[in-house]
LUMLOSE-872668 format. One record per residue: residue number from 0; residue in one letter; y, z, x of N, C-alpha, C in turn. Coordinates in Angstrom, 2 decimals. Last residue first. Layout:
N
NODE    nr   rest       n_v       n_w       n_u      ca_v      ca_w      ca_u       c_v       c_w       c_u
NODE   NUM      A         Y         Z         X         Y         Z         X         Y         Z         X
...
# end
This chain:
183
NODE    nr   rest       n_v       n_w       n_u      ca_v      ca_w      ca_u       c_v       c_w       c_u
NODE   182      S     70.02   -166.86     18.75     68.88   -166.02     18.55     69.27   -165.18     16.96
NODE   181      A     72.18   -168.19     19.25     71.17   -168.41     18.53     70.36   -167.76     18.36
NODE   180      A     72.96   -166.72     21.85     73.55   -166.48     20.30     72.99   -166.99     19.14
NODE   179      S     70.82   -165.13     23.78     71.32   -166.43     23.03     71.87   -166.24     21.69
NODE   178      V     71.28   -162.81     26.37     70.53   -162.94     25.25     71.23   -164.27     24.30
NODE   177      T     70.92   -163.63     29.63     71.88   -163.55     28.47     71.27   -163.73     26.86
NODE   176      L     69.92   -163.02     32.83     69.69   -163.28     31.46     70.74   -162.81     30.64
NODE   175      Y     70.57   -162.48     35.81     70.60   -163.97     35.36     70.15   -164.14     33.81
NODE   174      D     70.07   -159.56     35.58     71.60   -160.37     36.18     71.70   -161.85     35.58
NODE   173      P     67.02   -159.16     35.56     68.30   -159.29     34.50     69.30   -159.79     34.78
NODE   172      P     65.49   -161.55     37.14     66.23   -160.54     37.41     66.85   -160.49     36.26
NODE   171      V     62.64   -163.16     37.14     63.88   -163.47     36.60     64.32   -162.23     36.71
NODE   170      H     59.77   -164.30     39.19     60.70   -163.13     38.27     61.80   -163.61     38.12
NODE   169      D     58.51   -166.74     39.95     57.77   -165.41     40.10     58.43   -164.69     39.12
NODE   168      T     58.72   -169.55     37.55     59.22   -169.02     38.61     58.50   -167.55     38.73
NODE   167      L     58.31   -172.87     36.07     57.56   -171.36     36.59     58.05   -170.89     37.51
NODE   166      W     58.30   -174.47     32.82     59.41   -174.31     34.22     58.66   -172.42     34.41
NODE   165      V     56.77   -177.26     31.61     57.28   -175.70     31.28     57.35   -175.34     33.03
NODE   164      G     55.66   -179.58     31.81     57.15   -179.60     31.12     57.27   -177.84     31.68
NODE   163      N     52.87   -179.49     32.24     53.36   -179.65     30.83     55.04   -179.71     30.77
NODE   162      D     52.52   -179.48     34.92     52.73   -180.81     34.44     52.89   -181.00     32.89
NODE   161      A     55.37   -177.48     35.44     54.30   -177.68     35.37     54.12   -178.99     34.99
NODE   160      V     57.76   -176.76     38.56     57.68   -177.54     36.71     56.04   -177.69     36.74
NODE   159      Y     59.30   -174.17     40.18     58.63   -175.21     39.58     57.93   -175.63     38.46
NODE   158      F     61.53   -172.20     41.80     61.26   -172.81     40.60     59.92   -174.18     40.91
NODE   157      V     62.78   -169.52     43.48     61.97   -171.04     43.90     61.68   -171.08     42.22
NODE   156      I     65.89   -168.27     44.57     65.00   -168.31     43.91     64.19   -169.34     43.70
NODE   155      G     68.22   -168.49     45.94     67.38   -169.14     46.93     66.20   -168.37     45.90
NODE   154      A     70.64   -168.96     44.91     70.13   -167.61     45.32     68.86   -167.53     45.98
NODE   153      R     70.48   -171.56     43.72     71.35   -171.05     44.69     71.20   -169.69     45.29
NODE   152      Y     68.58   -170.67     41.53     68.38   -171.36     42.59     69.21   -171.47     43.69
NODE   151      M     70.37   -168.67     39.82     69.24   -168.50     40.77     68.62   -169.37     41.58
NODE   150      A     72.37   -170.61     39.17     72.69   -169.43     39.63     71.35   -168.69     40.61
NODE   149      S     70.42   -172.08     37.64     71.18   -172.79     38.57     71.75   -171.54     39.40
NODE   148      A     69.65   -170.59     35.61     68.36   -170.93     36.48     69.09   -171.73     37.72
NODE   147      D     70.14   -168.28     33.96     70.90   -168.99     34.58     70.21   -169.22     35.68
NODE   146      V     68.61   -168.25     30.57     68.52   -168.10     31.60     69.28   -168.63     32.62
NODE   145      R     68.94   -166.80     27.61     69.06   -167.71     28.03     68.91   -167.41     29.79
NODE   144      F     66.22   -165.72     25.59     66.85   -165.13     26.42     67.51   -167.01     27.22
NODE   143      V     65.59   -165.04     21.98     66.02   -165.88     23.08     66.51   -165.79     23.77
NODE   142      I     63.42   -163.68     19.82     64.81   -163.54     20.55     64.69   -165.07     21.66
NODE   141      P     61.60   -163.28     16.49     61.92   -164.16     18.13     63.21   -164.06     18.16
NODE   140      K     59.20   -161.28     15.80     60.84   -161.66     15.21     61.08   -162.18     16.66
NODE   139      G     56.08   -162.11     17.37     56.71   -161.50     16.80     58.14   -161.99     16.09
NODE   138      H     55.20   -163.81     19.11     54.84   -162.47     19.55     55.17   -161.42     18.32
NODE   137      R     55.32   -166.52     17.92     54.01   -166.18     18.26     53.91   -164.74     18.73
NODE   136      R     58.35   -166.83     18.50     57.81   -166.46     17.09     56.27   -166.23     17.23
NODE   135      G     58.69   -167.41     21.14     58.58   -166.08     20.95     58.34   -166.04     19.46
NODE   134      V     58.25   -169.94     21.01     57.08   -169.49     21.77     57.31   -168.16     20.99
NODE   133      N     60.21   -171.21     19.31     58.71   -171.22     18.74     57.86   -170.33     19.70
NODE   132      R     62.12   -170.21     21.10     61.80   -169.54     20.33     60.81   -169.84     19.32
NODE   131      A     61.47   -172.42     22.95     61.31   -171.11     23.76     61.79   -170.01     21.97
NODE   130      T     62.33   -174.56     21.52     60.80   -174.43     22.06     60.61   -173.14     22.89
NODE   129      A     64.90   -174.50     21.22     63.83   -174.58     20.01     62.42   -174.36     20.69
NODE   128      E     66.13   -174.53     23.59     65.91   -173.32     22.89     65.06   -173.36     21.72
NODE   127      D     64.14   -175.78     26.51     64.96   -176.08     25.64     64.97   -174.91     24.66
NODE   126      P     62.92   -175.49     28.74     63.60   -176.61     28.69     64.85   -176.59     27.79
NODE   125      S     61.36   -172.48     29.21     61.41   -173.37     28.58     62.53   -174.54     28.86
NODE   124      L     59.06   -170.50     31.50     60.45   -171.08     30.75     60.38   -172.45     30.44
NODE   123      H     57.20   -168.39     32.32     57.10   -169.16     31.84     58.73   -169.29     31.18
NODE   122      V     56.21   -166.31     35.61     57.01   -166.39     34.06     57.17   -167.92     33.56
NODE   121      H     52.89   -166.58     36.61     54.38   -166.94     36.92     55.11   -166.25     35.38
NODE   120      Q     50.26   -165.46     36.47     50.64   -165.65     37.61     52.30   -165.66     38.11
NODE   119      R     50.37   -163.08     33.93     49.83   -164.20     34.51     50.53   -164.08     35.95
NODE   118      S     50.58   -160.34     32.85     49.16   -160.66     33.27     48.79   -162.19     34.21
NODE   117      Q     53.64   -160.39     33.83     52.79   -159.80     33.20     51.35   -159.98     33.85
NODE   116      P     56.10   -161.55     35.29     54.81   -162.58     35.06     53.95   -161.76     33.60
NODE   115      T     59.00   -160.33     33.90     57.78   -160.45     34.90     56.80   -161.15     34.32
NODE   114      L     62.53   -160.65     33.69     61.11   -161.29     32.98     60.34   -161.02     33.99
NODE   113      G     64.04   -157.27     34.08     64.22   -159.09     34.00     62.54   -159.23     33.43
NODE   112      Q     64.48   -154.65     33.54     63.44   -155.04     34.36     63.59   -156.68     34.82
NODE   111      A     66.21   -154.13     31.10     66.19   -153.41     32.55     65.33   -153.82     33.85
NODE   110      M     65.77   -156.68     29.64     66.86   -156.10     30.09     67.14   -155.20     31.29
NODE   109      I     63.01   -156.07     29.12     63.39   -157.26     29.61     65.11   -156.99     30.50
NODE   108      A     63.23   -153.23     27.47     62.55   -153.83     28.66     62.89   -154.62     29.62
NODE   107      H     64.96   -154.59     25.46     65.25   -153.52     26.02     64.70   -153.22     28.22
NODE   106      V     63.30   -156.63     24.27     64.46   -156.86     24.80     64.98   -155.67     25.67
NODE   105      F     60.90   -156.34     22.94     60.77   -156.38     24.40     62.03   -156.31     25.14
NODE   104      R     61.40   -156.59     20.22     60.65   -155.41     20.52     60.76   -155.29     22.09
NODE   103      T     61.81   -159.65     19.84     62.66   -158.73     19.60     62.55   -157.27     20.52
NODE   102      A     59.83   -161.91     21.96     59.94   -160.42     20.87     60.87   -159.81     20.72
NODE   101      T     60.56   -164.96     23.40     59.87   -163.59     23.22     60.18   -162.62     22.26
NODE   100      G     61.51   -167.52     25.39     61.60   -167.04     23.73     60.35   -165.99     24.02
NODE    99      H     63.95   -168.50     27.91     62.44   -167.93     27.47     62.31   -166.94     26.39
NODE    98      Y     65.07   -171.31     28.87     65.28   -170.31     28.24     63.98   -169.67     28.00
NODE    97      L     67.64   -172.79     31.69     66.07   -172.81     31.08     66.46   -171.76     29.98
NODE    96      M     70.11   -174.46     32.84     70.30   -173.48     31.99     68.75   -173.56     31.46
NODE    95      P     70.48   -176.75     34.92     71.16   -175.24     35.02     71.06   -174.24     34.20
NODE    94      P     66.92   -177.11     36.03     68.24   -177.82     35.11     69.17   -176.30     34.88
NODE    93      P     65.73   -176.49     39.27     65.83   -176.54     37.47     67.09   -177.20     37.33
NODE    92      E     64.27   -178.22     41.97     65.65   -177.87     41.39     65.77   -177.93     40.20
NODE    91      R     61.30   -177.17     42.95     61.67   -178.34     42.57     63.28   -177.36     41.63
NODE    90      P     58.49   -177.01     44.98     59.58   -176.40     44.44     60.34   -177.58     43.80
NODE    89      T     55.16   -178.63     43.48     56.08   -178.56     44.35     57.40   -178.04     44.42
NODE    88      L     52.04   -177.55     42.86     53.16   -177.59     42.59     54.07   -177.75     43.53
NODE    87      G     49.50   -176.15     43.33     49.62   -177.19     44.50     51.31   -177.75     43.78
NODE    86      L     48.49   -173.94     41.93     48.44   -175.27     41.28     48.97   -176.62     42.16
NODE    85      E     45.86   -171.91     43.07     47.32   -172.33     43.24     47.61   -173.58     42.69
NODE    84      V     45.18   -169.19     40.74     44.97   -170.59     41.59     45.95   -170.85     42.11
NODE    83      S     43.91   -166.16     39.97     44.52   -166.67     40.94     43.87   -168.54     41.19
NODE    82      V     43.69   -165.94     35.88     42.89   -166.00     37.38     44.03   -166.67     38.50
NODE    81      S     45.86   -166.34     34.52     46.01   -164.86     34.83     44.92   -164.69     35.80
NODE    80      H     47.78   -169.05     34.01     46.64   -168.50     34.42     46.64   -167.12     34.75
NODE    79      G     49.79   -170.85     33.01     49.64   -169.71     32.08     48.00   -168.97     32.76
NODE    78      Q     49.51   -174.45     33.26     50.23   -173.24     33.80     49.39   -171.94     32.63
NODE    77      A     47.23   -176.46     32.57     48.68   -176.84     33.37     49.37   -175.55     33.72
NODE    76      A     44.14   -176.21     33.47     45.02   -175.67     32.60     46.35   -175.96     33.56
NODE    75      R     42.34   -179.04     34.34     42.70   -177.86     34.45     43.60   -177.52     33.62
NODE    74      I     39.13   -181.20     35.07     40.42   -181.04     34.07     40.99   -179.37     34.64
NODE    73      R     38.04   -184.25     36.42     38.12   -182.56     36.57     39.48   -182.50     35.48
NODE    72      Q     37.43   -187.02     36.53     36.44   -186.07     36.66     36.67   -184.40     36.67
NODE    71      G     39.53   -188.69     36.58     38.84   -188.21     35.14     37.73   -187.58     35.03
NODE    70      D     41.00   -189.45     38.75     39.82   -189.84     38.85     38.85   -189.73     37.61
NODE    69      E     43.45   -187.70     37.84     43.96   -188.98     38.07     42.30   -190.00     38.33
NODE    68      S     42.13   -184.93     35.99     42.89   -185.90     36.88     42.66   -186.49     36.85
NODE    67      I     43.88   -183.73     32.96     42.52   -184.55     33.44     43.09   -184.78     34.76
NODE    66      T     45.40   -180.86     32.24     45.16   -182.16     32.50     44.22   -182.59     32.97
NODE    65      F     46.79   -179.09     29.22     45.44   -179.24     29.84     46.24   -180.93     30.83
NODE    64      R     48.82   -178.35     27.29     48.37   -177.20     28.14     47.00   -177.68     29.07
NODE    63      K     50.37   -179.52     25.47     49.94   -180.54     26.87     49.71   -179.42     27.79
NODE    62      K     51.41   -179.34     23.22     51.99   -178.22     24.07     51.14   -178.78     25.52
NODE    61      D     50.41   -180.42     21.41     51.46   -180.37     21.42     52.26   -179.88     22.57
NODE    60      S     46.75   -182.34     21.95     47.73   -180.88     22.56     49.14   -181.19     22.20
NODE    59      T     45.98   -185.03     22.36     46.91   -184.62     20.88     47.19   -182.85     21.15
NODE    58      A     44.73   -185.02     24.90     45.68   -185.99     24.35     46.42   -185.66     23.10
NODE    57      V     43.28   -182.91     24.76     44.21   -182.45     25.43     45.06   -183.60     25.28
NODE    56      V     41.40   -183.60     22.62     42.01   -181.68     22.45     43.40   -182.57     23.35
NODE    55      R     40.04   -185.86     23.28     41.05   -185.89     22.02     42.08   -184.44     22.00
NODE    54      E     38.75   -185.09     25.68     39.76   -185.94     25.43     40.64   -185.99     24.81
NODE    53      L     36.77   -183.20     24.16     37.68   -182.64     25.27     38.84   -183.68     25.31
NODE    52      D     35.53   -185.36     22.51     36.24   -184.26     21.84     37.25   -183.71     22.72
NODE    51      A     34.41   -187.22     24.54     35.56   -187.57     23.76     36.30   -186.81     22.97
NODE    50      R     32.55   -185.37     25.71     33.71   -185.73     26.73     34.87   -186.34     25.61
NODE    49      S     31.79   -182.78     22.99     31.74   -184.08     23.86     32.99   -184.40     24.86
NODE    48      F     30.68   -179.40     22.60     31.91   -180.68     22.31     31.62   -181.56     23.37
NODE    47      V     29.76   -176.21     21.75     29.05   -177.66     21.61     30.59   -178.46     21.32
NODE    46      T     29.08   -173.37     22.65     30.59   -173.94     22.33     30.30   -175.48     22.67
NODE    45      G     26.95   -171.99     23.95     27.31   -171.86     22.39     28.43   -172.60     22.26
NODE    44      A     26.54   -171.79     26.51     26.81   -170.64     25.91     27.46   -170.52     24.40
NODE    43      A     26.00   -174.68     26.98     24.80   -173.48     27.21     25.12   -172.08     26.47
NODE    42      T     28.24   -175.65     26.33     27.18   -175.84     25.59     26.24   -174.81     25.87
NODE    41      A     29.61   -174.86     28.70     29.83   -174.53     27.26     28.80   -174.57     26.71
NODE    40      R     27.93   -175.88     30.53     28.19   -174.45     30.76     28.78   -174.01     29.48
NODE    39      T     28.57   -178.76     30.14     27.06   -178.24     30.31     27.24   -176.67     30.20
NODE    38      I     31.51   -179.09     30.16     31.29   -179.36     28.83     29.11   -178.66     29.04
NODE    37      L     31.85   -178.00     32.67     32.60   -177.40     31.93     31.69   -177.53     30.64
NODE    36      D     30.39   -180.08     34.34     29.94   -178.51     34.11     30.60   -177.98     33.34
NODE    35      E     31.92   -182.21     33.43     30.52   -182.50     33.16     29.80   -181.15     33.28
NODE    34      I     34.51   -181.45     34.94     34.40   -181.77     33.20     32.96   -181.64     32.71
NODE    33      V     35.02   -179.35     36.87     34.38   -180.68     36.93     33.88   -180.61     35.42
NODE    32      A     38.34   -177.86     37.29     36.87   -177.47     37.00     36.42   -178.99     36.71
NODE    31      W     41.00   -176.62     39.49     40.12   -177.42     38.91     38.71   -177.29     38.19
NODE    30      G     42.63   -174.40     40.18     42.60   -174.20     39.07     41.36   -175.82     38.14
NODE    29      Q     42.51   -174.93     43.09     43.73   -175.22     42.36     43.61   -175.28     40.77
NODE    28      T     40.58   -173.56     44.04     41.65   -173.22     44.47     43.14   -173.43     43.89
NODE    27      D     38.44   -174.44     41.46     38.93   -174.47     42.63     40.05   -173.86     42.83
NODE    26      L     36.18   -172.30     39.47     37.41   -173.15     39.26     37.63   -173.11     40.85
NODE    25      A     33.12   -172.63     37.37     33.64   -171.93     38.63     34.92   -172.95     38.93
NODE    24      L     31.37   -170.91     34.76     32.26   -171.77     35.47     32.56   -171.39     36.57
NODE    23      G     30.00   -168.75     33.24     29.82   -169.34     34.25     30.11   -170.42     35.12
NODE    22      I     31.48   -168.62     31.06     30.39   -169.24     30.81     29.91   -169.82     32.31
NODE    21      K     33.26   -166.31     32.31     32.54   -166.08     30.76     31.46   -167.15     30.67
NODE    20      G     34.41   -167.24     34.21     33.09   -166.65     34.65     32.28   -166.40     33.06
NODE    19      P     37.18   -167.93     33.48     35.64   -168.83     33.71     34.32   -168.47     33.84
NODE    18      E     39.30   -166.65     31.96     37.99   -166.19     32.09     36.63   -167.06     32.30
NODE    17      H     41.90   -168.19     31.91     41.61   -166.59     32.25     40.37   -165.93     32.39
NODE    16      R     42.33   -170.80     32.12     42.91   -170.26     32.30     42.90   -168.35     32.72
NODE    15      L     39.40   -171.75     31.22     40.57   -172.44     32.30     41.55   -171.58     32.63
NODE    14      V     38.62   -170.12     28.76     37.74   -170.45     30.04     38.74   -171.26     31.42
NODE    13      L     40.91   -169.99     27.00     39.81   -168.74     27.84     39.62   -169.14     29.24
NODE    12      S     41.45   -172.57     26.57     42.85   -171.64     27.35     41.98   -170.55     28.09
NODE    11      L     39.13   -173.45     25.33     39.57   -174.20     26.61     40.66   -173.39     27.68
NODE    10      F     39.14   -172.10     23.12     38.39   -172.04     24.01     38.50   -172.45     25.69
NODE     9      K     41.69   -173.40     21.87     41.64   -172.00     22.73     40.29   -171.32     23.32
NODE     8      S     40.69   -175.56     21.79     41.81   -175.87     22.41     41.87   -174.24     23.17
NODE     7      L     38.77   -175.49     19.72     38.49   -175.91     20.86     39.44   -175.87     22.38
NODE     6      R     39.98   -174.76     17.51     39.26   -173.61     18.37     38.83   -174.03     19.67
NODE     5      V     41.47   -176.76     17.27     42.47   -175.81     17.69     41.56   -174.70     18.09
NODE     4      T     39.53   -178.81     16.80     40.39   -178.71     17.94     41.18   -177.60     18.41
NODE     3      D     36.89   -178.64     15.50     37.68   -177.72     15.27     39.06   -177.99     16.35
NODE     2      L     35.38   -181.47     14.29     35.62   -181.22     15.83     37.11   -180.14     15.03
NODE     1      A     33.04   -181.64     11.61     34.41   -182.20     12.48     34.55   -181.08     13.37
NODE     0      M     29.87   -182.24     11.35     30.74   -181.44     11.03     32.10   -181.88     12.38
# end
């Protein structure tokens, strides 16, 4: 039977970002799991895949959601955690403008309170409008917010960039947001 890479990717997102305990998996403080432990526990829970299958999902994921450690022994989600992890990312100066895609039904709440992490640890920002628009489509009719990252940075707001190029911050106040004309 052929590997369903989408299904495996969703499973990995679930256990590496949100519910490692679902299969009895332990993540370290930086979100890493031992690959052999992940495979063993997933198999025991009914999701069977090999090391080669895992590596194929990591290598072919267009969103680069997962990172394998340099020694090849561990894996973690690049970002998007709802469980508490410290990714060990170094604060970075962002590009002048970043983007956030969402559904149009959230515009009023966002303009009132800004962008908040909701159930995740950070607000996720895209480096370009096209990526943000694609993210927004997953939630309904898309709209893209332009984020004045340069002004936020000058105001002392900290940014990080995940292994997959997604920019992360704790909160984007409404004063730094505008709706993109391309939305």
